[in-house]
N, C-alpha and C positions, 0 to 999 in steps of 0.2 A: 504493500500500500504506500510506503514512503516514496516509491519511485514514480508515483502517478499524481496528477493534479487535475482538478475539475476545470473544464473549459466552458461548458454551456449546460443549461438545463431548460426543459420545456415541460410545464409552464415556468416562467421566469421566477427568480427568487421573490418571495413575498406574495406571489399570485395564488389564487385559489385553484383547487383542482376538484373535479367531480369524484365522488367515491367510486372506486373501481376503475377510474380512468388510468391512462398510461402516463407515466412520467419518464421523459427521455433525458438521460444524462450522457454528456460527451466528455471523455477524459483523454489526457495526453500523457505520454511518458516523458518524464523530466530528462532533459538533455538532448531531446530530438529537435531538429530545426522546425518541424511543423508545429510542435508544441510551443516553442518560443514565439513563432509568428502569430499564433492564435491567442496568446495571453495579452491582457490589457497592459498598457504602459505602466500603470501604478501597481501591478501585481508584485507582491513580495517574493513570490516564487520566481518570476522573471528576473528580478534584481539578483536573486541568489544564483540563477543560472548564468547571468552575465558576469557576475563576480568570479564564478568558477572558471568560466572561459578565459577571463583576463588573467587569472592566476596560472592557468595551464599555458597560456601564451607566453607569460613571463618565464615560466619554468623551462619551456622549450628554447626560448631565446638564451637563457642562461646556460642551458646544456650545450647549445650550438657554440656559444662563446667559449665555453670551457674546452670543447672539442677542438675548436680552431686554435686556441692557445696551446693545447697539447700538441697539435699537429705542427705548429710553428716551432715549438721547442724541439720536437724530434727532428724536424728538418734542419734546424741549426746544429744539433748534435751530429746529424748525418754528414753535413757539409764539413764540420770540423774534423770528424773522423776520416773522411775522404781526403781532406787536405793533409792530414798527418801521414796517411798512407802514401800519397803521391810525393810528399816531401822526403819521406824515407827512401824512396826509390829513384827519385829524379836524377841524381848524379850518375848512378849506375846505368840508368836507361839511356842517358845522353851519350855516355861512353860506348854503350853497346851499339848504338846506331852506327858509329864509325866502324865497329867490327863487322856489322852486317854489310855495310857498303864495301869493306875490304874483301869480304867473302864473294860478293858479286864481281868485284874487280878480278879476284883470283880466277873465277870461272871464265872471264873473258881472256885472261892470259893463257889459261889452259886451252881454250878453243883456238887461240892463235898459235899455240905451240911454243909460247915464250917460257913456259915453266913445265917441268916434268921431273920424274924420278924422285930422288931424296928431297930435293928442294920443295917439290909439291907436297910430299908427305909432311915435311916439317911445317909448312904453312898451314896445312889442313889441321894438323894436331894443335898448332898454336891457336887457331880460330876456335877449335872445339874446347880447348882449355878455358878460354875466355867465356865461352857459352856455359860451360859447367860452373864456373865461378858466378856468373850472372844468375843461373838457375838457383844456386844456393842462397844468393842474396834475396831474390824474390820470394823463395820458399820460406825464408826466415822473417819475412815482413808481411805476414798475412794481415789483411784489413780487419779492423774491428767490425763486429756485427752491425753497429750503427751506420757504418759507411755504405752498406749494401753493395759492396764491390766484389763479392766472392766470385761472381761470374767473370768479371774482368780479370781478376787475379788468376783464375784457372786458364783463361784464354791467353793471358800473357805467358804463363808457364808453357802452355801448348805451343805458342809461337816460338819460344826459345828451343823447345824440343824439335820443332820443325826446321829451324835454322841449322841445328846440329845434324839432323838427317840429311839436309841439303849438303852440308860440308862433307859428310861421310861419302856421299855419292862421288865426290871428286877424286877420292882415292882410287876408284876404278876407271877414272878418265885417262889414266896413263897406260891403258891396255887396248885391246881390240874393241872393247866395249865403250870407247870414248864417246861416240855420237849418242848412244843410248844413255850413258851416264850424264852427259850434259843436258839431254832432254829431260831426264828425271830430275836433275838439279833445278831446272827452270820451273817445273811443276811444283816441287816441294817448297822451293824458295818463295815462289809467288803466293802460295797458300799461307806460309808463315808470315810473310810481309803483310798480307791482308789482315790476318788475325792480330798481329802486333799493332798495326795502325788503328784497328777498330777498338782494341782494348785500351790503348793509351788515350785515344780521343775520348772515350766514354769516361774513363777514370778522371782525366783532367777537367772534363766538363762538370762532373759531379763535385769536384773540389773547387770549381770556379778558378782554376789556374790556367793561364794562357800559355801558348807555346808548347804543346805536347811534342815529345821527341819522336817524330814520324820518320819512317824509312822512305826516302824518295823513290 
């Protein structure tokens, strides 16, 4: 009964009714729009409904403001964590770009026949040593959960592994398999380059740091 309110009656309040006649009552459920529209302006029930609606509106506004504040706080924490991750790797990544470019240069020298034999092996092993050191640095600098950069972190490690595979293919470029080895190098190096550039672009954007170390 507490959820309902009288809206109309026939005969009207105070009017007489014939014995045995029919009295029609119309009721509305409190909280429904049709009930609110049917209530007179001076109804205390209408006033209570409007007050409840206003209180609910304020509650939702406060809830939305709290959620927005929390989202802003998390975004700030995420940006700070992303920047810390990028700052920890930036020097190594920039040095690594030079090594990646030297690897591509080595491939061109092999294709021209400018380098072969022990000299080629020494250069390849040196490049792979640098890549191994880089992998260790990246692996030890995992991003904090707040940074939301785990995907980029794994992609960066995958790119380093790809450059290492590309370097390894050059070891067989000093044999009858030279053409096939160079073709394989091109495919693996290109995939590693794409993954590297995608990962660093995304990470540096998340950290709002300009000038990501891309492989040209």
